[in-house]
Structures are given as structure tokens and as C-alpha cells.
N, C-alpha and C positions, 0 to 999 in steps of 0.2 A: 295699630294693627301690622302687623308685617305680610307686604303682599306674599303670596305665594308663589309668585314668577321671581322673584329676589331669592328664593331659599337656597336652590343651585349656588347665590355670588355670596350668601355667606359662610355655605358650608367649603368652600373654595377656600375663602379668607381664614376659615376655622382651621383648615388643614393645614393652611403656610405654616399658622402662627403654631400649629404643633409641632409639624416640621422643623421649622426654628429653632423652637424650645428646646428640642430633643439632640439636634446637633451643637451639644455643646461644645466639644472639638472632634476637630477629623482628625488629627496627627496620631498613629496606631500605637509609639511609644507612650507617648500618655495615657492612652485607653487602656492599655494594658498595669501600666503603676499603677491605676486608678485600681484596677479590679484586682490587685496580690498585696493592696496599701496596708490594709486590716489585720490580713494572717501574716503578710512578709515583707515586713517594711524594707528591709536590708539587702532583701535583690530589687526591690521598687528601686531605691534608694539609687543601687548601681546600674539601674536602668536608669534612672534621670541623670546620673551625673554623664552618660551617653549623650544624651541629648544636646544638640547645638541650639540652644535658648534664641541665641541671634539670628538665626534662618526661622526660628516662629514668626508669623504672622501675629497682629494686633489682637487678636479674637481666641489665638491658642495660648498666648504667653503669660496671661492670668492664671489660666489652667495649670502651666509647668509652675508657676509662681508657686502656687498654696501646695501642689502636690510636694516639690522638693521642701519647702518648709515644713511640711507635715513627716514627710519621711525623716527628715535632720532632726526633727522632735522626737519621734518616736522609738528613734535610734541610739536615741542619746546625743546626737552631733550636737555640736552648736549652732546656730543659727547665723551666717556669714554678713549678712546686712539686712538692716530694716525695710529699705530700701526693695527688696522681693516680697516681704508679708505685703508691704503699703501698696505694691503693685497687684498683687493678690485679693488685697482687700479692695482697693480701689474698683480693679475689673468686677467683681463677684459679691458684692454688699449686696447689689440690687436683683441678681437671678433671682428669678422665679421660680425656677424649674428645680427639679432635684431638690439636695441639699447644700449647694453650693455656698449659698450666702450666710445658711449654719454655718458652715467650716471654717469661713472667712472672719467672722466675725469670734468663731473659737481660737483659729489658730492667730489670730490680732492678739488677741488677748493671752495666749501661751507663749510668745514672745517676750509681750511684756513683761507677763510674770515669772520666767527666766530673769530677764533682767533686772528683778527687783522693785518694779513698778506693780504693786498690785492693785494699789487702787484704781489705778487706770487701768488695770485687766479685768478686775470686777465688772465692769462696767461694760465690756466686751462678752463674759463670760454669763452674765444678765438675759445681756440681746442675744445671744445664741442659746440661752435656755429657753426663751419666750418664744423666739422664730420656731424652735422646734416642736413648742407643745400648740402652737398653731397648727403645723402638718403632721401632726402624733407621729414624728419620730422618733420612737422609743431610745433607740440607741442614742443617737444625740443630745435626749433629755439628761440619760445614765451617763454623758461626758459631759455634760454643762457641768449637773447639778455635783458630780465628782470634783470637779475645777472649783466651784463655787465652795463647796465645802471646805475642801485642803485651804482657799483663802484666807475663810473664817477660824481655820485650823490655826490658822499661823498668828492669827490675834486676838487668840485664847477665849474665842466666842464659842465656845465647846456645844450651847444648846445649835444656835443654825448649822455649826458643821456637821451637828448627830441628826439634824433635819434633812440636808439634802444629801447627806450621806446615805439614809436610808431611801432615801427617793429614787438615787442613782443606784441601789440595790435591786430596787422593784424593777424598775426599767430596764436597767441591763437582762433580767430576767423573761420581759416580756417581747426584749429583742433574739432573744436564744444567744445572747454572749454568754454560757456559764463562766469562763475563765474571769471575764473582766468581772460577772457577779460577785467571784470569789475573793479578787483581790480587794475589793470596793469592801466587802465583809470585814476584811481584815483590816483596810483604813477605818472600817467603825469602829473593832475592837481597839484601834490606835486610838482614836479618840475617848472612849471611856478609860484608858490606861492613865488620863489625869484627871476621872470624876466619876467613874465606878468600874474599881479592878477586879470584883469579883465578875460580874457580866464580860468584862476585856478576857479573863482567862475561861469562861465560858463559851465565848465565842470561838475564839484561836483552838480551843482543845478541840471542838468540834470540828471543826474545818482540818484541823490539822488530823485527825481520825480520818475524814472520807477521802482527803487526799492522799494518804496513805493505803487506803485499801483498794482504791485505782488502780487499774495496770494498763499502759503506761502509766506510772507515778512522775507527775509535772514537777521536776525538780526545781523549776526554776519559784514557783508558787511556794514549793515548801520551804524552800529557802529564805523566801520573801514573807514566811506564817516565824519560821522560826525565830527572827529578831524580836517583832513585838514579841511574842510569846515565852523568853527567855527576860525580857525587860518588864512584865506581867509576874512571871513566880518570883522575881526579885523583890518587885514594888509588895508584894503578897506575902515576904519572907517567906516562901517554899523552894529554898535552896536544895532539899533533898531530892524535889521533883525535875531540878535541871538537871540534862542531860551533860556529856560530856562533849557532845557537838556543841551542843547551844553555849556551853561556857567559854568553847574556841571560838564563837562567833564574838562575845563580848569579852576576848583576852586582849586588848590593847591595837583591834582590827582598825588601825587609821583610815583606811580605804575605804572605806563606807561617806558616805554626806557627813551625815552627824557622826563626827570621830567623836568630839566634845561631850555627846550625850553618853559615848563606851565608855567612856572614862568614868564618868558620873555613876553608870551602872556596875559597872567594877567597883569601884569607890564604896559604893552600898555591898558588893556582897562583901569585900574584904572589912568594912565594916561590921557585918552579923558575921562574921568569923570571927570578929575581935582583932584584927590586924589594923589596931588606927595608926601605927607609925606608917606601916602601908599604906594605908590611904592618905598620908598627909604627902609622903613620896610623890603616888602616882597623880594629886591634886596640883601642888607645887611644880610638877615638872607638866602638867598642862597648860599652867596658867603662862605659859610662854608661846605658847600658839595666839595667832592673830583670828580676835574671837569679834562677834557681834554684841550688842547690848545684851539681849536673851539669852545668848550662850552663856555669858560673862556671867548672870545673875544665877543660872545652874550650879554655875560652878562654885560660885561665891557660897552661894547656901549650902552646897554640899561641902566646903570648907566649914560654913558656920556649924552645922550638923555634927561632926569630927572632932571640932576644939570640943566643943560642951561634952559632946558624948565620952573625950578624952581628959574632962577637967581642965583645960584651958579655957575658963569662964573671961577672961582680961581678953584673952583676942577673938572669943567669941563674940563679946560686947563690942568691940571693933569692928569685928566683920558684922554685926547689925547693922552698925551705923551707914556703913558703905553700903549695904545691900540697900537699906531703903532708901537713900539715893539715889542709888540705880534704878531700883525698883519704882521711881519718881517720874524719873526721865523714859522710863518705860511705857508708863500709864500716861504720862503727856504724848510721845510720840504714836500711843494707839488711839488715843483720844484725838488727837490730832488727825490719824490718816483712819477715823473710824470706820471698818467696812459694814457695817448698820448704817451710817449714814450715808454711804456712796449708795448702797441698794436703796435708801428712804429719796435720794436725790433721783437715782434711774426710774423707782416706778411714778417718781412727781413729776419728772419729765416726760415718761410715757402717755402718764393720764395726762399731762398738757397736751400732748401730740394727740392722744386720742378726742379728747376736747374740740381743739381744732377742729378735728375729721369730722367729727358730731357737728359740731356747725357749718361747716361746710357742706355738712351729707343732709345737713333741715335745712339751709341754703337752697341748694339743690333741689331738696324736698318741695321747697313752696315753690322755687321758680317753676320744678315741674310741676305741682299743683295749679299754677297760675297759669301755667300754659294749657295745663289739662281743661281747667275751666274755661279758656276760651276757647278750644279747641272743640269743648261740649257745648258752647254756646254757639260756634258758628254749627257743629253738626246740626244742633237742635234747631236752627234756622233753615239754615239746609233742606233738614226734613220738615218743614213747616212749607219751606217752599215745593220742594218735591211733592209734598201732600196735595197740599193743592193743584196742582201740575199732574198730578195723578187723579184726582179728582174730577179736574175738568175734562182729564184724557178717556177717564171712569164714563161720565155721560156722555163723550162723543160715541164710544164701543155701544152702551146701551143704544145710542138713537141709529147707530148702524143696524146694531143687531134686530132691530124691530123693523127697519128697512127689508134686511136679510129674512127677516121671518116673512115677511109681505111678500118681497119678491119668492120667497120658496113655496109659500101657498102656492102662486101665481103659476109657480111652477109644476105642482104637484098635479093641477089642474089640466094643465098643457100635458103631461104625462098620462094622466090617465085618458085623455083624448086622444094621443098619438101609441095609448096601447090599445084603445079598438082599434085605428086604422091599420095599427101594427096585425092584428088580428085579423082584421078583414084583407089584408093585403096577401095576409100567411096565406090565407086560404086560397086566395087566387093564385098565389106563387105556384100552392102546393097542385092546386088542377090544372095550370099552365106545365110543374113541372111533371105530371101524369100523360099530358099529352105531348111534350119533347119525349118524354122516354117512349110512349108510342112511333112518335114518329121516326127518333134514332132506332128502334127494332126493324120497324118498315125499310131505313133506309139502306141496315147491316144486311135485312134481306135481301133488298135490291141492289144491293152490292154485289152480293154473293152471285145472285141472277147472272149481271150484269159481268161477272168472270164467268161464271159457266158459260154464258152463252159466247163470249169472248175467245173463249177455250176451245168452245164447240164447233167454233169456223173455220179453225184446223184440222177441224176432223175427217174430212174429206181430201184433204192434203196433204194428212197424216196417212189415211188408206193407200193413198193416190203414189206417196213414195214408199210407202211398204211393200206395196205391188213395184215398182219399180226395183226396188233393192233387191225384190225376189227374181226378176226378171233380166236383171242386169246380166245372168249368165247362163241366160234362156239361149236358145238355138237362133238362127238369123230368121226365124219367121217373126218374131217377136221384136223385129227391128224398128220398124215404122212407130207402133207404138213406143217404144223407147223413145227414140228420136224425139218427140210430142213430149213426152215428160221430161227430158233431158234441157228442151226448150224452155219449157215453166218453171227447172231448176235451175238453169242458169238466170232467167229473170229475178227469180227471189234470192240468189248470189249475191244481187250487185248491193255495193252500198244505200243505193237508197232503198232498198227494198228492207234490205237491216235497219234502218235510219227507222222507216216506218214501221215497224213491228215492233222494236222499242219504244217510240213514242205513242203506239197505241198500249201495250203493257201499262206503260206509266200514266195515259189515260185513264185506265178503266182499272187498274189496281193501287186505288190510293198514293198516287206519286211514287211509287216505291223503288226506279230506277234513277230518278232524281234525289233520292237520297241516299241509294247504293253509291252515286260518285261524290255526293259531299261528303257520305262519312269515312266511304273505304277508296280512297286514292288513291293508294298505291296499286291498285289493281290498275291490267293496260286493257286496252280496249276490246283486245281479243276475249277477254275473260268477261268484260263487261256483254260483248255481244252473246256468250256462251251463256251466261246467266240469264239474258234476256228470252232468249229461245227456250231454256226450261221454264219460265218463270210464263211466257205466251202458251203452254203447254204442248211442245211440238215433240213428237214421237222421241225415242234414242235416237230411231235409223235414220229420220227427219232429219234429227239436228247434226248427224254424224255426216250427210251428205251437202246439207247446206255451209256446214263450215269445212268439210271436205278433211276431217279424220276418220282413224280407224274405229270400228265398233266399239272395240275393247277401250280405244283410249277414251272412250266418254268416261266412264264410270271413275276413271283415276282422276282425271280433273276435274269433275262434280265433287269428288272427296276432299282431292287439294283443297279447293277453293271453300268447301265449307271449315275446314280445319282452319285457313288465313283469316276467313270472317272472324268466327267462333274465337278467334286469340287477340282480334282487334279490341280497340275502344270504341268502336261503332255503338252509339247508344241502340240504335235498332236492330243489332247482330242477332238477336235471338228469332226475330221478322225474319233477314234474310235467310238464317238457316232454316228454318221450318218451311220454305217456300221450298230451298232447293230440294229436302230431304221429302218432302210431297211429290215431285213429280211421279210421274207415272209412266210405264216403259212404252 
């Protein structure tokens, strides 16, 4: 089992594989050529001609080689060198991504096919066909089927040619390649020209009518259909149905690949028109061409039919002997180059490979099974050991649980005792709390009484200074009294007396001056003196006399101090302000 902690590693490896497999080649020109290859091979060839192949890296060159081979074959240009397709095949035959391995086998087969090595080509077409089937690539199944059909057709195996031609038609349809499908239908009709002429005529007429009704018309396809359609009409002796255009195609047009076939078809037309002398002249002239065995056999058969129809039986017998000898050589060659044998050998070799793979797979499976059994046995052994350890651990846990239960029961009993003690202590605490509250109330009451008595001690002095304040502007009769009062006033104005007053304010008013000095350090000594006199309960006039300030300045100074303290960060500023505001005149 794969550990979950290793999953990110597997994902990373898989991503790297995908990236590597998807990056077929990095050259922009190659990528563009690949994209336009199927629909515009001429432009692809021009583009590839301008690629500096020598500057390509080893990873890009096989792709260039294959694309260049593909472009030349699709445009009808000869492949200049086998080494090009060999390099493409060697570099791409084992590529798993995309359809590169299919194309490598296919175009290796095409080069062999075009060079006349059809038997060797068949193996590569069959391999590309099987690879395409495994990957469900409908287009390359059709392309491979098409070439397998052509190869069978060339050795007169029309049954196999028909089978693969039909498969090409079906798969071109699945891949959406309608134009390729129609060319394949025309090729199927060409096969029927040799074995079922009526079906060939029917197919070609239907295809001709469909293509003629479409706009714009595919002139290349119509031209491709016209040739076998004309031959079909000739072979079925429907000369009256052949158009002038079709006759023009067959009228000694030696530019076609099968020039000798045109001659033979033309000879049949002349024969049907009873122009036997013209037939002999036409056939004798064609005999001068460089013909292979198959073409010579077709020409000889046409000459035989013309000699027979013209009554020259001696010449016909002579042609028959030569024709039989030539046909024996062709048959011998066909048997020695049997495509069915190649097909059989290919699938036999594939079966052997699959069988070997199956053996390897079985060996792997047996090895995996053996390893799995060993792993299972090890797991069972480990599980047994774990079970034993688990059982011992379980027994230890049970014993621990019993001990914990006993301990818990003891704790429950202790909890009951503690709860009772707590309840008793709670009652005691509540009783003490009540008494403490009463004591606190009494202390508060005493504190207020002390403060009142402290302030009241200055009552007489306040009255005396008030009188002094009033007498200070009286006549000289009061000078004696004033002198006594001034003497007392000077005594109180000394630093020692002021400090003593502040000390008594601090003592009897809950250390208020100590708190003020600690929390409001930005005030000056004059401010502290003013505040201590206010807290002490001196009257406004007394404070004015003691601090030697005018009466109207008292309120301005008090208001300023209230604002400064209120704006500060002092924790007890509300207490300080309240005491200042509650001062009586």
C-alpha cells in the first residue's frame, strides 16, 4: 500500500513525465509545419525547406526528418535519401505520446512502397495499423488500411484489398475526413473494376453526382473519379454514356502514371467501334515502351483479343503461348512475394512477441504473487506479535483502570468530605464577610467624621482670617488687632507650616497628597500647596492670604488645575477633581 505521505512525490513524478511526453519538439517551424501538414502539405514543405536541419538538436532532428519525408510524399516529390526516413524511424518508433510512432512506421513503409519494395513495406503498414488500433486513432487506422489495401491490390488479392479499403472508408468517416473518405470510395470502386464492374459503376456514379452537386466543387476529386469512371463505362460497354471529357482523358494521355492502361482502355473503345486496324496500330506502338511484367501481360492480352476479333487466329495462338509463359512468371513472382504470407508472418511474429510478453507477465505475476505471499505471511506474523503485545497492553490497561477506579472512589469520598468542609467554611466566610462589611462601613463613617473634624479645626482660623480680610481696610483703631492676626498669618505662611498642613491632609484624607504627587508629577510646588490648602478645607479668602494671591485669581487657578488633572492619565484623577470641586467658599 502506498503511503499517503508519498502521494505528492508520485504526483510530481507523473507531472514531469506528462511534461516530457508532451514536449515533442520545441522548434517553432516544426510545430507550424506539423499543424498545417494534412491540409496544406505544399506550404509545410516550403517551411521545412527553410529549416536549417544541421542546427537542430538530437531531440528535434527525428521530428524534422519525419515531417520532411511526409511533406515530400504528400506533395508527390521524391524522397531524396533513405537515411532521412531511417533517422525519423529510429528516433520515433518507440515514442509513446501522440501518433509519432504510428507515423514513423507508416512513412517508413511509404518510402519502401514507392521504391518497389512492397513486401517489406507491408510489414510497416501492418505495424502502423496495429498501433493505430491500440490507440483508437481513426485517421491513422484509415491511412494504414488504405495502403494495405493498395499493396494487396498490386498483387491481385482483391478480397483483402476490398476488406481493408472498406475499413479505410469507415475510419475516415469516424475521423471526420470526408475528402479522404471519398478518395477511398473511389479506390474501392477501382478494386471492383476487376471483380464487380456493376458495383464499380454504381459507386462511381453516386460519388460523381454527390461531388457535382456541392459548391464549391472539388475539381481534383472529380478528376480523380473521372478516370476510373470512364474505364468502368468502357469495361461495361456503355460507350454512349461516356462524355467527351472522359474520352479526352483516355485519348492517349501518357502523362498519367498508368500510361499503358490508357492505351489498353483506348484500344477497347476502338475495338467496340470496330476499328480493329487502329487498335493494332495503337497496341504495336505501345509495345515500344519500357513495361513491367504486369503491364506487358495486359498489353499482350489486349493484342490477343484484337487478333481474335479480327480473325487472325494464328497470331492469336502465338500470343496465347507467350501470354501463358508471361503469366506463369507473374504468378511465380506473386507467389514468391505473397502479401498474404507477409501478413501471416507479421501476425505470427506479433503473436510470438505477445506470447513472450505473456510469459514475462506471468513470470512477473508469479514473482509478485510469491512476494505477496511472503509479505502476507510476514504481515500475519507481525500481526500475531502485535496482537500478543496488544493483549498484554490491554491487560495492563485493565489493571491500570481498576487501580484508577479505586483511586477515583477514594477521591470521591475525599471530595464529599471536602465539600462538607467547604460548605462549613463558606458559612464562616459569609459571616466574616458580613462583619467585614460592617467594619468597612464603620471605617468609612469614621473616615468621613475624621475628615470633617480635620477640616473643622480650621473653622476658627477661617473666621479669624475672614475678619482680618474685612478689617484690613478699616481705620487705625483696629491696627492692634490686625497686628496680632498678621503675626499669626505669617506663622502659617512659613514652609514648615505649609508642609505640616499638607502632611495632616495626607494623613487624614487617605494619603491623597502622596497619590497626587505620584500621579501628577507635572504640577509645581505652588500647585501642590494650593491643592493641599483646598483639601484641608481653608476658605477662599484664607487661601488667598496664605498664598498671597488676589481673591479673583483663586477661581481661575482652581479651574486651571481641575482641567489639567482631568486631562491627565492619573488613575485617581476623578477623586482629585471631585475634592477640588467640592471646596466651599
